[in-house]
gemmi code that builds the backbone of each chain (N, CA, C; Angstrom):
import gemmi

chains = {
    "A": [
        ("UNK", (14.336, -11.844, 24.366), (13.414, -11.047, 25.785), (12.099, -11.299, 24.896)),
        ("UNK", (11.530, -11.429, 26.460), (9.881, -11.028, 26.190), (9.422, -9.409, 25.649)),
        ("UNK", (8.016, -10.109, 25.272), (7.444, -8.350, 24.598), (7.506, -7.822, 26.037)),
        ("UNK", (6.972, -6.298, 25.780), (7.748, -4.972, 26.734), (5.648, -5.279, 27.293)),
        ("UNK", (6.441, -5.444, 28.632), (4.865, -5.323, 29.595), (5.311, -5.238, 31.091)),
        ("UNK", (3.983, -4.967, 31.589), (4.032, -4.844, 33.161), (2.730, -5.621, 33.873)),
        ("UNK", (2.836, -6.260, 34.671), (1.957, -6.637, 35.639), (1.780, -5.932, 37.185)),
        ("UNK", (0.989, -4.949, 37.430), (0.707, -4.219, 38.523), (-0.488, -5.409, 39.239)),
        ("UNK", (-0.019, -5.592, 40.818), (-1.182, -6.060, 41.855), (-1.211, -5.190, 43.163)),
        ("UNK", (-2.809, -5.219, 43.119), (-2.991, -4.503, 44.478), (-4.169, -4.589, 44.782)),
        ("UNK", (-4.228, -5.206, 46.658), (-5.023, -5.545, 47.121), (-5.948, -4.705, 47.642)),
        ("UNK", (-7.611, -4.809, 47.988), (-8.124, -3.832, 48.171), (-9.278, -4.220, 48.932)),
        ("UNK", (-9.679, -3.545, 49.582), (-10.763, -4.167, 51.061), (-12.305, -3.718, 50.155)),
        ("UNK", (-12.581, -4.692, 49.529), (-13.855, -4.316, 48.744), (-14.322, -5.356, 47.993)),
        ("UNK", (-15.286, -5.574, 47.642), (-16.177, -6.639, 47.009), (-15.610, -6.601, 45.486)),
        ("UNK", (-15.466, -7.818, 44.447), (-15.662, -7.367, 43.160), (-16.522, -6.728, 42.495)),
        ("UNK", (-17.561, -7.097, 43.122), (-18.479, -5.889, 42.391), (-18.877, -4.227, 41.847)),
        ("UNK", (-17.991, -3.811, 43.670), (-17.940, -2.378, 43.781), (-16.823, -2.290, 42.994)),
        ("UNK", (-15.911, -2.972, 42.764), (-14.660, -2.655, 42.317), (-14.965, -2.650, 40.806)),
        ("UNK", (-15.505, -3.580, 40.367), (-15.773, -3.639, 38.530), (-16.640, -2.485, 38.543)),
        ("UNK", (-18.104, -1.961, 39.342), (-18.403, -0.245, 39.180), (-17.572, 0.162, 39.169)),
        ("UNK", (-16.624, 0.404, 40.267), (-15.402, 1.666, 39.928), (-14.613, 1.629, 39.132)),
        ("UNK", (-14.357, 0.975, 38.198), (-13.528, 0.377, 37.232), (-14.144, 0.782, 36.054)),
        ("UNK", (-15.516, 0.890, 35.916), (-15.986, 1.179, 34.632), (-17.459, 1.838, 34.947)),
        ("UNK", (-17.700, 3.143, 36.038), (-18.775, 3.745, 35.975), (-18.180, 5.304, 35.478)),
        ("UNK", (-18.374, 6.276, 34.866), (-18.052, 7.013, 34.040), (-17.761, 7.947, 34.930)),
        ("UNK", (-18.285, 8.386, 36.356), (-17.706, 9.435, 36.853), (-17.416, 9.050, 38.742)),
        ("UNK", (-16.941, 7.762, 38.457), (-16.649, 7.185, 40.002), (-15.040, 7.053, 38.728)),
        ("UNK", (-14.595, 6.950, 38.164), (-13.888, 6.556, 37.365), (-12.675, 8.657, 37.185)),
        ("UNK", (-13.471, 9.221, 36.645), (-13.154, 10.759, 36.935), (-12.527, 11.005, 38.160)),
        ("UNK", (-12.970, 10.371, 39.429), (-12.701, 11.116, 40.589), (-10.913, 10.303, 40.925)),
        ("UNK", (-10.931, 9.099, 39.912), (-9.394, 8.709, 40.595), (-8.592, 8.685, 38.941)),
        ("UNK", (-8.992, 8.598, 38.262), (-8.467, 9.157, 36.751), (-7.846, 10.100, 36.303)),
        ("UNK", (-7.623, 11.271, 37.387), (-7.129, 12.475, 36.939), (-8.002, 13.461, 36.051)),
        ("UNK", (-9.803, 13.380, 35.703), (-10.445, 14.119, 35.043), (-10.831, 13.299, 33.737)),
        ("UNK", (-9.975, 11.983, 33.970), (-10.338, 11.307, 32.385), (-11.544, 10.225, 32.696)),
        ("UNK", (-12.348, 10.215, 31.543), (-13.385, 9.059, 31.674), (-13.007, 8.175, 30.262)),
        ("UNK", (-13.501, 6.797, 30.487), (-14.068, 6.414, 29.544), (-15.604, 6.062, 29.038)),
        ("UNK", (-15.099, 5.670, 27.600), (-16.728, 6.004, 26.632), (-16.664, 4.620, 26.170)),
        ("UNK", (-17.748, 4.053, 26.439), (-17.926, 2.686, 25.818), (-18.874, 1.997, 26.841)),
        ("UNK", (-19.568, 0.913, 26.302), (-20.652, 0.118, 27.172), (-20.433, -0.975, 27.589)),
        ("UNK", (-18.785, -1.103, 27.257), (-18.282, -2.433, 28.153), (-18.844, -3.745, 27.897)),
        ("UNK", (-19.009, -3.959, 26.603), (-19.723, -5.103, 26.006), (-18.819, -5.930, 25.246)),
        ("UNK", (-18.550, -6.744, 25.327), (-17.589, -7.666, 24.048), (-17.685, -7.167, 23.115)),
        ("UNK", (-16.334, -6.868, 22.207), (-16.758, -6.257, 20.786), (-17.071, -4.360, 20.787)),
        ("UNK", (-17.233, -3.893, 22.035), (-17.818, -2.116, 21.673), (-16.330, -2.145, 21.416)),
        ("UNK", (-16.833, -0.239, 20.677), (-15.510, 0.153, 20.883), (-15.098, 0.677, 22.567)),
        ("UNK", (-13.929, 1.201, 22.496), (-13.805, 2.057, 23.591), (-12.895, 3.009, 23.902)),
        ("UNK", (-12.855, 3.936, 24.604), (-12.206, 5.020, 24.372), (-11.672, 5.721, 25.262)),
        ("UNK", (-10.478, 6.640, 25.666), (-10.222, 6.716, 26.953), (-9.999, 8.469, 27.009)),
        ("UNK", (-11.067, 9.112, 27.725), (-11.260, 10.702, 26.953), (-10.678, 11.997, 27.933)),
        ("UNK", (-9.973, 12.526, 27.660), (-9.598, 13.750, 28.597), (-11.024, 14.874, 28.913)),
        ("UNK", (-11.272, 15.534, 29.893), (-11.851, 16.029, 30.365), (-12.445, 17.029, 29.268)),
        ("UNK", (-11.315, 17.760, 28.587), (-11.488, 18.552, 27.582), (-11.946, 18.129, 26.034)),
        ("UNK", (-12.472, 16.733, 26.028), (-13.281, 16.197, 24.922), (-11.753, 15.177, 24.014)),
        ("UNK", (-10.602, 15.686, 24.458), (-9.517, 15.157, 23.371), (-9.526, 13.375, 23.548)),
        ("UNK", (-9.383, 12.587, 22.645), (-9.478, 11.489, 23.043), (-7.899, 11.097, 23.461)),
        ("UNK", (-7.674, 10.490, 24.392), (-6.143, 9.865, 24.757), (-5.912, 8.521, 24.312)),
        ("UNK", (-6.757, 7.992, 24.608), (-6.862, 6.182, 24.101), (-7.524, 5.769, 23.484)),
        ("UNK", (-7.799, 4.829, 22.421), (-9.068, 4.199, 21.517), (-8.655, 2.592, 21.560)),
        ("UNK", (-9.893, 2.162, 21.297), (-9.686, 0.862, 20.266), (-10.799, 0.059, 20.650)),
        ("UNK", (-10.865, -1.341, 21.423), (-12.248, -2.229, 21.644), (-12.156, -2.587, 22.755)),
        ("UNK", (-13.224, -3.556, 23.366), (-13.355, -4.662, 24.591), (-13.161, -5.731, 23.958)),
        ("UNK", (-12.113, -6.421, 24.107), (-12.084, -7.644, 23.541), (-12.485, -8.562, 24.760)),
        ("UNK", (-12.878, -8.793, 25.833), (-13.221, -9.666, 26.620), (-13.909, -8.524, 27.593)),
        ("UNK", (-15.478, -9.307, 28.617), (-15.886, -8.458, 29.255), (-16.721, -9.658, 30.100)),
        ("UNK", (-15.884, -9.838, 31.231), (-16.807, -10.712, 32.377), (-17.165, -10.441, 33.371)),
        ("UNK", (-18.403, -9.185, 33.833), (-18.453, -8.789, 34.848), (-18.819, -9.529, 35.735)),
        ("UNK", (-17.926, -9.370, 37.315), (-17.089, -8.534, 37.520), (-15.799, -8.551, 37.638)),
        ("UNK", (-15.519, -9.835, 37.063), (-14.338, -11.073, 37.128), (-13.329, -10.308, 36.269)),
        ("UNK", (-13.252, -10.084, 34.844), (-12.210, -9.943, 33.758), (-12.793, -8.796, 32.808)),
        ("UNK", (-11.904, -8.335, 32.245), (-11.836, -7.032, 31.386), (-10.695, -6.971, 30.404)),
        ("UNK", (-10.467, -7.056, 28.766), (-9.621, -7.575, 28.164), (-9.709, -5.870, 27.012)),
        ("UNK", (-8.813, -4.996, 27.177), (-9.258, -3.960, 25.635), (-7.896, -3.764, 25.064)),
        ("UNK", (-8.511, -3.569, 24.090), (-7.526, -3.616, 23.230), (-7.084, -1.904, 22.923)),
        ("UNK", (-6.029, -1.474, 23.231), (-5.545, -0.046, 23.488), (-4.521, 0.499, 22.412)),
        ("UNK", (-4.780, 1.489, 22.098), (-3.515, 2.226, 21.425), (-4.462, 3.603, 21.777)),
        ("UNK", (-2.851, 4.138, 21.838), (-2.484, 5.679, 22.127), (-3.046, 6.467, 21.108)),
        ("UNK", (-4.043, 7.718, 21.113), (-4.064, 8.391, 19.815), (-3.780, 9.879, 19.889)),
        ("UNK", (-3.257, 10.073, 20.996), (-2.725, 11.590, 21.202), (-1.068, 12.173, 20.736)),
        ("UNK", (-0.620, 10.752, 20.509), (1.083, 11.063, 20.581), (1.829, 10.558, 19.240)),
        ("UNK", (1.927, 10.940, 18.011), (2.370, 9.984, 17.307), (3.071, 8.964, 17.429)),
        ("UNK", (4.336, 9.015, 18.490), (5.224, 7.960, 18.313), (4.687, 6.735, 18.955)),
        ("UNK", (3.499, 6.945, 20.197), (3.337, 6.026, 20.564), (1.997, 5.457, 19.818)),
        ("UNK", (1.538, 6.596, 19.225), (0.116, 5.860, 18.169), (0.498, 4.563, 16.933)),
        ("UNK", (1.956, 5.042, 16.486), (2.349, 4.494, 15.339), (2.845, 3.055, 16.011)),
        ("UNK", (2.890, 2.910, 17.509), (3.353, 1.815, 17.798), (2.037, 0.478, 17.608)),
        ("UNK", (1.113, 1.003, 17.207), (-0.122, 0.006, 17.263), (-0.725, -0.497, 18.418)),
        ("UNK", (-1.313, -1.398, 18.456), (-2.479, -1.889, 19.222), (-1.783, -2.222, 20.810)),
        ("UNK", (-2.212, -1.907, 21.721), (-1.603, -2.992, 23.203), (-2.784, -3.833, 23.646)),
        ("UNK", (-2.226, -4.844, 24.644), (-3.476, -5.349, 25.426), (-3.436, -4.890, 26.961)),
        ("UNK", (-4.497, -4.300, 27.157), (-4.619, -4.246, 28.557), (-5.522, -5.304, 29.213)),
        ("UNK", (-4.746, -6.535, 30.146), (-6.102, -7.259, 30.542), (-5.914, -7.040, 32.165)),
        ("UNK", (-7.258, -6.762, 32.776), (-7.747, -6.157, 34.373), (-8.447, -7.639, 35.223)),
        ("UNK", (-8.088, -8.022, 36.012), (-8.229, -9.414, 36.349), (-8.839, -8.842, 38.293)),
        ("UNK", (-9.999, -9.186, 38.195), (-10.050, -8.823, 39.621), (-10.596, -10.928, 40.238)),
        ("UNK", (-10.262, -10.333, 41.209), (-10.268, -11.816, 42.150), (-10.519, -12.084, 43.693)),
        ("UNK", (-11.713, -12.348, 44.338), (-11.676, -12.251, 46.031), (-10.220, -13.485, 46.213)),
        ("UNK", (-10.327, -12.451, 47.470), (-8.811, -13.156, 48.315), (-8.943, -12.938, 49.372)),
        ("UNK", (-9.503, -13.640, 50.577), (-9.526, -13.665, 51.727), (-10.243, -12.443, 52.449)),
        ("UNK", (-11.800, -12.235, 51.920), (-12.176, -10.713, 52.110), (-11.492, -9.660, 51.875)),
        ("UNK", (-10.635, -9.837, 50.234), (-10.229, -8.880, 49.902), (-10.516, -8.666, 48.468)),
        ("UNK", (-10.167, -8.020, 47.745), (-9.983, -8.021, 46.178), (-8.851, -7.862, 45.799)),
        ("UNK", (-8.368, -9.178, 44.916), (-6.722, -8.793, 43.792), (-6.914, -8.129, 42.901)),
        ("UNK", (-6.367, -7.216, 42.575), (-6.473, -6.372, 41.266), (-5.647, -6.285, 40.657)),
        ("UNK", (-5.108, -7.076, 39.618), (-4.559, -7.364, 38.813), (-3.996, -6.183, 37.341)),
        ("UNK", (-3.375, -5.980, 36.613), (-3.338, -5.278, 35.665), (-2.403, -5.889, 35.067)),
        ("UNK", (-2.486, -6.208, 33.343), (-1.188, -6.817, 33.306), (-1.523, -5.837, 31.256)),
        ("UNK", (-0.347, -4.818, 31.011), (-0.667, -4.720, 29.820), (1.156, -4.789, 29.230)),
        ("UNK", (0.225, -5.139, 27.537), (1.785, -5.715, 26.950), (1.576, -5.330, 25.027)),
        ("UNK", (2.447, -5.458, 24.795), (2.577, -4.908, 23.353), (3.311, -5.302, 22.657)),
        ("UNK", (3.195, -5.815, 21.129), (4.312, -6.272, 20.263), (5.239, -5.490, 20.007)),
        ("UNK", (5.526, -4.375, 20.356), (6.728, -3.233, 19.999), (7.835, -3.667, 20.779)),
        ("UNK", (8.946, -4.174, 20.165), (9.989, -3.560, 20.929), (10.605, -2.365, 21.176)),
        ("UNK", (11.014, -2.465, 22.907), (11.326, -1.346, 23.300), (10.008, -0.003, 23.700)),
        ("UNK", (8.973, -0.497, 23.282), (7.600, 0.255, 23.543), (8.031, 1.501, 24.577)),
        ("UNK", (7.025, 2.478, 23.866), (7.322, 3.813, 24.563), (5.891, 4.050, 25.668)),
        ("UNK", (5.243, 3.287, 24.644), (3.436, 2.946, 25.377), (3.545, 2.003, 26.607)),
        ("UNK", (3.981, 1.361, 26.955), (3.923, 0.710, 28.004), (5.527, 1.406, 28.725)),
        ("UNK", (6.033, 1.967, 28.688), (6.631, 3.083, 29.644), (5.787, 4.257, 29.999)),
        ("UNK", (5.436, 4.776, 29.432), (4.372, 5.790, 29.395), (3.403, 5.449, 30.472)),
        ("UNK", (2.659, 3.975, 29.972), (1.285, 4.030, 31.110), (1.809, 3.227, 32.270)),
        ("UNK", (3.159, 2.956, 32.523), (3.519, 1.804, 33.363), (3.466, 2.992, 34.828)),
        ("UNK", (4.228, 3.946, 34.099), (4.316, 5.056, 35.005), (2.929, 5.715, 35.677)),
        ("UNK", (2.108, 5.544, 34.737), (0.318, 6.044, 35.399), (-0.029, 5.147, 36.335)),
        ("UNK", (-0.230, 3.725, 35.832), (-0.825, 2.890, 36.619), (-0.869, 3.290, 38.509)),
        ("UNK", (0.578, 3.031, 38.584), (0.718, 3.046, 40.252), (-0.372, 4.335, 40.690)),
        ("UNK", (-0.379, 5.590, 40.244), (-0.945, 6.460, 41.058), (-2.727, 5.969, 40.517)),
        ("UNK", (-3.071, 5.850, 39.240), (-4.287, 5.232, 39.893), (-4.693, 4.325, 40.276)),
        ("UNK", (-3.921, 3.193, 40.388), (-4.522, 1.954, 41.367), (-4.063, 2.758, 42.809)),
        ("UNK", (-3.120, 3.414, 43.097), (-3.681, 3.655, 44.657), (-4.690, 4.431, 45.019)),
        ("UNK", (-5.153, 5.973, 44.014), (-5.914, 6.374, 44.356), (-7.531, 5.953, 43.755)),
        ("UNK", (-7.605, 4.541, 43.295), (-8.697, 3.676, 43.135), (-9.191, 3.145, 44.569)),
        ("UNK", (-7.778, 2.377, 45.275), (-7.937, 1.728, 46.390), (-8.122, 2.258, 47.680)),
        ("UNK", (-7.180, 3.736, 47.608), (-7.773, 4.839, 48.770), (-9.179, 5.373, 48.436)),
        ("UNK", (-9.829, 5.637, 47.565), (-10.971, 5.796, 47.013), (-12.216, 4.983, 47.475)),
        ("UNK", (-11.768, 3.657, 47.637), (-12.574, 2.624, 47.781), (-12.573, 1.887, 49.001)),
        ("UNK", (-11.333, 2.565, 49.924), (-11.490, 2.011, 51.427), (-11.555, 2.830, 51.931)),
        ("UNK", (-11.694, 4.726, 51.685), (-11.946, 5.293, 52.442), (-12.566, 6.157, 51.950)),
        ("UNK", (-13.097, 6.533, 50.810), (-13.769, 7.087, 49.973), (-13.297, 8.549, 49.758)),
        ("UNK", (-11.834, 8.938, 49.890), (-11.131, 10.028, 49.596), (-9.933, 9.596, 48.754)),
        ("UNK", (-9.513, 10.012, 47.443), (-8.723, 10.088, 46.859), (-6.765, 10.864, 47.407)),
        ("UNK", (-5.987, 9.741, 46.895), (-4.182, 10.665, 47.571), (-4.426, 11.384, 46.721)),
        ("UNK", (-3.906, 11.740, 45.439), (-3.647, 12.995, 44.981), (-5.133, 13.400, 43.520)),
        ("UNK", (-5.285, 14.598, 43.629), (-6.649, 14.993, 43.212), (-6.150, 15.321, 41.635)),
        ("UNK", (-4.799, 15.735, 41.552), (-3.939, 16.082, 40.600), (-3.231, 15.629, 40.178)),
        ("UNK", (-2.528, 15.088, 39.067), (-1.313, 14.325, 38.921), (-0.523, 14.804, 39.068)),
        ("UNK", (0.821, 14.482, 40.015), (1.528, 15.414, 40.256), (2.503, 15.645, 39.146)),
        ("UNK", (3.573, 16.552, 39.282), (4.505, 16.919, 38.223), (5.379, 15.837, 37.995)),
        ("UNK", (5.286, 15.508, 36.543), (5.820, 14.088, 36.020), (7.310, 14.272, 36.533)),
        ("UNK", (7.939, 12.688, 37.029), (9.471, 12.598, 37.132), (10.251, 12.905, 35.881)),
    ],
    "B": [
        ("UNK", (1.834, -4.028, 55.920), (3.334, -3.663, 55.041), (4.844, -3.824, 55.062)),
        ("UNK", (4.722, -4.939, 56.817), (5.554, -5.487, 57.747), (6.214, -6.561, 56.199)),
        ("UNK", (5.615, -7.175, 55.870), (6.334, -8.304, 54.641), (7.259, -7.795, 53.898)),
        ("UNK", (6.551, -6.184, 53.399), (7.473, -5.500, 52.550), (8.527, -5.150, 52.900)),
        ("UNK", (8.472, -4.301, 54.153), (9.779, -4.361, 55.003), (10.959, -5.304, 54.877)),
        ("UNK", (10.334, -6.221, 55.609), (11.144, -7.497, 56.100), (11.557, -7.866, 54.322)),
        ("UNK", (10.905, -7.983, 53.271), (11.817, -8.638, 52.037), (12.753, -7.139, 51.547)),
        ("UNK", (12.509, -5.889, 51.731), (13.436, -5.077, 51.345), (14.824, -5.267, 52.005)),
        ("UNK", (14.768, -5.662, 53.100), (15.483, -5.616, 53.834), (16.823, -6.723, 53.833)),
        ("UNK", (17.476, -6.571, 52.747), (17.866, -8.158, 52.521), (18.864, -7.779, 51.016)),
        ("UNK", (19.770, -7.685, 50.828), (20.532, -6.879, 49.606), (20.480, -7.848, 48.459)),
        ("UNK", (20.668, -9.476, 48.859), (20.024, -10.598, 47.751), (18.993, -10.326, 47.478)),
        ("UNK", (17.866, -9.544, 48.013), (16.427, -9.766, 47.325), (16.048, -8.270, 46.831)),
        ("UNK", (17.241, -7.502, 46.924), (16.992, -6.122, 46.590), (17.312, -6.020, 44.546)),
        ("UNK", (18.614, -7.097, 44.736), (19.343, -7.178, 43.505), (18.824, -7.868, 42.578)),
        ("UNK", (17.624, -8.969, 43.730), (16.877, -9.685, 42.416), (15.906, -8.609, 41.946)),
        ("UNK", (15.622, -7.736, 42.808), (14.543, -6.892, 42.361), (15.086, -5.997, 41.231)),
        ("UNK", (15.980, -5.518, 41.235), (16.687, -4.506, 40.895), (16.839, -5.178, 38.784)),
        ("UNK", (16.988, -6.533, 38.829), (17.271, -7.614, 37.664), (15.642, -7.968, 36.736)),
        ("UNK", (14.659, -7.836, 37.630), (13.313, -7.734, 37.208), (12.840, -6.559, 36.843)),
        ("UNK", (13.536, -5.462, 37.707), (13.780, -4.068, 36.984), (14.081, -3.793, 35.578)),
        ("UNK", (15.495, -4.517, 35.448), (15.821, -4.302, 34.051), (15.219, -5.111, 33.171)),
        ("UNK", (14.974, -6.036, 33.641), (13.897, -7.160, 32.553), (12.745, -7.842, 32.913)),
        ("UNK", (11.670, -7.196, 32.856), (10.602, -8.078, 33.258), (9.962, -8.961, 33.028)),
        ("UNK", (9.767, -10.466, 33.602), (9.708, -10.920, 33.408), (10.407, -12.634, 33.247)),
        ("UNK", (10.908, -12.595, 33.490), (12.254, -13.808, 33.588), (11.601, -15.154, 34.603)),
        ("UNK", (12.664, -16.729, 33.895), (12.299, -17.178, 34.215), (13.538, -17.778, 35.666)),
        ("UNK", (12.984, -18.878, 36.901), (13.711, -19.163, 37.627), (15.222, -19.205, 37.139)),
        ("UNK", (15.247, -19.900, 36.097), (16.687, -20.217, 35.489), (17.162, -19.299, 35.116)),
        ("UNK", (16.511, -18.257, 34.018), (17.248, -17.065, 33.687), (18.140, -16.346, 34.989)),
        ("UNK", (17.295, -16.088, 35.877), (17.769, -15.666, 37.267), (18.612, -15.779, 37.781)),
        ("UNK", (18.731, -17.115, 37.701), (20.196, -17.663, 38.933), (21.442, -17.825, 37.290)),
        ("UNK", (21.051, -17.704, 36.346), (22.225, -17.712, 35.361), (23.085, -16.317, 35.568)),
        ("UNK", (22.423, -15.789, 36.077), (23.406, -14.422, 35.988), (23.831, -14.025, 37.485)),
        ("UNK", (23.150, -15.017, 38.455), (23.291, -14.627, 39.922), (24.124, -15.699, 40.502)),
        ("UNK", (25.288, -14.725, 41.549), (25.684, -15.966, 42.231), (25.627, -16.210, 43.900)),
        ("UNK", (24.167, -17.232, 43.338), (23.460, -17.700, 44.587), (22.727, -18.719, 43.430)),
        ("UNK", (22.832, -19.916, 44.565), (22.193, -21.319, 44.061), (20.884, -21.312, 44.222)),
        ("UNK", (20.510, -21.942, 43.521), (19.224, -22.153, 42.736), (17.763, -22.239, 44.103)),
        ("UNK", (18.990, -23.437, 45.013), (17.625, -22.905, 46.327), (17.390, -21.737, 47.093)),
        ("UNK", (18.354, -20.812, 46.884), (18.428, -19.278, 47.907), (17.717, -18.748, 46.639)),
        ("UNK", (18.100, -18.389, 45.201), (16.987, -17.526, 44.792), (15.398, -18.069, 44.752)),
        ("UNK", (15.556, -19.264, 44.595), (13.606, -19.727, 44.885), (13.187, -19.555, 45.831)),
        ("UNK", (13.953, -19.036, 47.182), (13.657, -18.780, 48.706), (13.560, -17.255, 48.300)),
        ("UNK", (14.257, -16.807, 48.102), (14.070, -15.316, 48.288), (13.072, -14.428, 47.012)),
        ("UNK", (12.883, -15.526, 46.315), (11.680, -15.153, 45.186), (10.505, -15.386, 45.858)),
        ("UNK", (10.052, -16.811, 46.674), (8.670, -16.539, 47.658), (8.810, -15.669, 48.460)),
        ("UNK", (9.515, -14.853, 49.131), (9.504, -14.130, 50.220), (9.203, -12.809, 49.443)),
        ("UNK", (9.882, -12.480, 48.168), (8.760, -11.710, 47.559), (7.591, -11.309, 46.971)),
        ("UNK", (7.363, -12.580, 46.390), (6.285, -12.979, 46.180), (5.277, -13.015, 47.685)),
        ("UNK", (5.287, -13.137, 48.521), (4.610, -13.079, 49.247), (4.493, -11.682, 50.090)),
        ("UNK", (4.991, -11.001, 49.977), (5.211, -9.387, 50.061), (4.429, -8.404, 48.864)),
        ("UNK", (4.261, -9.421, 47.593), (3.899, -8.816, 46.562), (5.036, -7.982, 45.986)),
        ("UNK", (5.634, -8.032, 45.500), (6.600, -7.231, 45.296), (7.039, -7.739, 43.563)),
        ("UNK", (6.968, -8.938, 44.150), (7.164, -9.789, 42.864), (5.866, -11.035, 42.755)),
        ("UNK", (5.323, -10.799, 41.379), (4.015, -11.286, 41.014), (4.846, -12.058, 39.617)),
        ("UNK", (4.133, -13.703, 39.671), (4.643, -14.591, 38.489), (3.227, -14.620, 37.633)),
        ("UNK", (3.601, -14.713, 36.422), (2.534, -15.372, 35.297), (2.952, -16.416, 34.606)),
        ("UNK", (2.072, -17.526, 34.516), (2.411, -18.537, 33.979), (2.178, -18.318, 32.012)),
        ("UNK", (3.540, -19.134, 31.693), (3.261, -18.961, 29.923), (3.478, -20.513, 29.637)),
        ("UNK", (2.798, -21.216, 29.491), (3.306, -22.472, 28.928), (3.374, -22.902, 30.326)),
        ("UNK", (4.411, -24.173, 30.168), (4.941, -24.713, 31.468), (5.651, -23.571, 32.345)),
        ("UNK", (6.185, -22.626, 31.599), (7.454, -21.686, 32.386), (6.273, -20.577, 33.366)),
        ("UNK", (7.178, -20.663, 34.375), (6.942, -19.228, 34.938), (7.633, -17.891, 35.572)),
        ("UNK", (6.760, -16.928, 34.836), (7.779, -15.618, 34.650), (7.587, -14.666, 36.055)),
        ("UNK", (8.506, -14.231, 35.895), (8.446, -13.357, 37.174), (8.445, -11.630, 37.214)),
        ("UNK", (7.645, -10.979, 37.815), (7.481, -9.641, 37.203), (7.804, -8.609, 38.507)),
        ("UNK", (8.466, -7.273, 37.998), (8.361, -6.583, 39.464), (7.054, -6.139, 39.769)),
        ("UNK", (6.182, -5.914, 41.013), (5.736, -5.297, 41.004), (5.604, -3.770, 42.249)),
        ("UNK", (6.097, -2.666, 41.210), (6.188, -1.797, 42.501), (5.125, -1.063, 43.134)),
        ("UNK", (4.058, -1.555, 43.054), (2.363, -1.207, 43.444), (2.864, -0.739, 45.788)),
        ("UNK", (3.326, -1.725, 45.651), (3.657, -1.603, 47.556), (4.386, -1.157, 47.759)),
        ("UNK", (5.457, -0.956, 46.556), (6.775, 0.380, 47.031), (5.996, 1.933, 47.078)),
        ("UNK", (5.069, 1.526, 45.986), (4.476, 3.136, 46.216), (3.933, 3.608, 47.250)),
        ("UNK", (3.190, 2.498, 47.509), (2.041, 2.837, 48.648), (2.990, 3.317, 49.628)),
        ("UNK", (4.112, 2.545, 49.968), (5.409, 3.296, 51.231), (5.535, 4.669, 50.832)),
        ("UNK", (5.832, 4.842, 49.574), (6.304, 6.351, 49.492), (5.081, 7.769, 49.586)),
        ("UNK", (3.569, 7.049, 49.087), (2.362, 7.496, 49.079), (2.220, 8.195, 50.415)),
        ("UNK", (2.446, 6.850, 51.472), (2.017, 7.478, 53.173), (3.036, 8.033, 53.710)),
        ("UNK", (4.464, 8.379, 53.365), (5.395, 9.323, 54.136), (5.845, 10.788, 53.526)),
        ("UNK", (4.976, 10.604, 51.828), (5.574, 11.560, 51.104), (4.333, 12.747, 50.980)),
        ("UNK", (4.476, 13.811, 51.247), (3.230, 14.710, 50.859), (3.100, 14.768, 49.453)),
        ("UNK", (1.356, 15.050, 48.868), (1.646, 15.567, 47.563), (2.143, 16.637, 46.848)),
        ("UNK", (2.806, 17.679, 47.732), (3.314, 18.813, 46.760), (5.051, 18.896, 47.037)),
        ("UNK", (5.119, 17.450, 47.924), (6.706, 17.661, 48.193), (7.474, 17.150, 46.671)),
        ("UNK", (6.240, 16.000, 45.941), (6.902, 15.518, 45.037), (8.340, 15.835, 43.966)),
        ("UNK", (7.909, 17.715, 43.343), (8.749, 17.893, 42.924), (9.658, 18.353, 43.142)),
        ("UNK", (9.725, 18.837, 44.360), (11.028, 19.539, 45.293), (11.986, 18.062, 45.835)),
        ("UNK", (11.349, 17.007, 46.145), (11.927, 15.371, 46.233), (12.747, 14.941, 44.806)),
        ("UNK", (12.159, 15.106, 43.755), (12.495, 15.292, 42.204), (13.752, 15.929, 41.764)),
        ("UNK", (13.506, 16.927, 42.263), (14.886, 17.872, 42.421), (16.121, 17.856, 42.807)),
        ("UNK", (15.633, 17.571, 43.795), (17.423, 16.951, 44.699), (17.454, 15.943, 44.279)),
        ("UNK", (17.038, 14.171, 43.711), (17.341, 13.273, 43.582), (17.804, 13.406, 41.912)),
        ("UNK", (17.086, 14.486, 40.950), (17.492, 14.753, 39.970), (19.596, 15.359, 39.953)),
        ("UNK", (19.226, 16.091, 40.880), (20.604, 17.160, 41.470), (21.763, 15.730, 41.922)),
        ("UNK", (21.115, 14.796, 42.859), (22.444, 13.950, 43.221), (22.590, 13.197, 41.944)),
        ("UNK", (21.764, 12.451, 40.901), (21.836, 11.800, 39.849), (23.032, 12.713, 39.192)),
        ("UNK", (22.820, 13.466, 38.683), (23.553, 14.658, 37.727), (25.035, 14.322, 38.612)),
        ("UNK", (25.287, 15.015, 39.835), (26.340, 15.263, 40.359), (27.444, 13.370, 40.455)),
        ("UNK", (26.534, 12.852, 40.733), (27.419, 11.406, 40.817), (27.860, 11.027, 39.755)),
        ("UNK", (26.733, 11.066, 38.692), (27.431, 10.654, 37.440), (28.470, 11.121, 37.289)),
        ("UNK", (28.654, 12.463, 37.242), (30.140, 13.219, 36.893), (31.242, 12.542, 37.724)),
        ("UNK", (31.054, 11.491, 39.142), (32.186, 10.952, 39.145), (32.352, 9.461, 38.864)),
        ("UNK", (31.697, 9.413, 38.157), (31.818, 7.756, 37.661), (33.045, 7.527, 36.281)),
    ],
}
model = gemmi.Model(1)
for chain_id, residues in chains.items():
    chain = gemmi.Chain(chain_id)
    for i, (resn, *xyz) in enumerate(residues, 1):
        res = gemmi.Residue()
        res.name, res.seqid = resn, gemmi.SeqId(i, " ")
        for name, pos in zip(("N", "CA", "C"), xyz):
            atom = gemmi.Atom()
            atom.name, atom.element = name, gemmi.Element(name[0])
            atom.pos, atom.b_iso = gemmi.Position(*pos), 0.0
            res.add_atom(atom)
        chain.add_residue(res)
    model.add_chain(chain)
structure = gemmi.Structure()
structure.add_model(model)
structure.setup_entities()
């Protein structure tokens, strides 16, 4: 069996540069990521953190590869749930590719821990984030301001 | 969105999506061994699912691995389900699952 991973693809009517800004701009990120923001300078080798509105660190790691506006690879570990933190580092690859006047956004998130709970957790979160991001870029509005009650 | 509905309007293709949901990242061969369909039919169905963005393929060496991409289905849900209806629909769905599990 291959290692736990998921891959999500969405097409957004925008430009690679605008999508890159949306992915990396601190204030913009907060609008579609339920108040969470990134703390990093987005350079290859730099530390990276995902921080809750109250200042707690959700996830942390390192920017493994940064190639604006095309590719971002993040070494990613959960920091606030001990059982997820114990799984160690996952790898999140974000690819941005122009396709017929739109942009194809691919999120690939994988880890070497069999039966990973981290992958299960992030796989539930990404579709909401992607919908919000798509909607915000295409219409200027988010779909969900607050995260819907957990399923 | 037409491509998504067309792709979903077929039991064999829904079965393929179920298999990929159970185990993400399968090759065409892996999918064929567990299904009562010809390789050619599976390949054709996968192409339709890929066109609808319901299946995404990644290369691993010479192999092509198929993954379920739930984003288009999420977008359908979002279009017709209001943001305050989620918890009530979830409660209904949980009730249905609990009652039907008892019958099995």
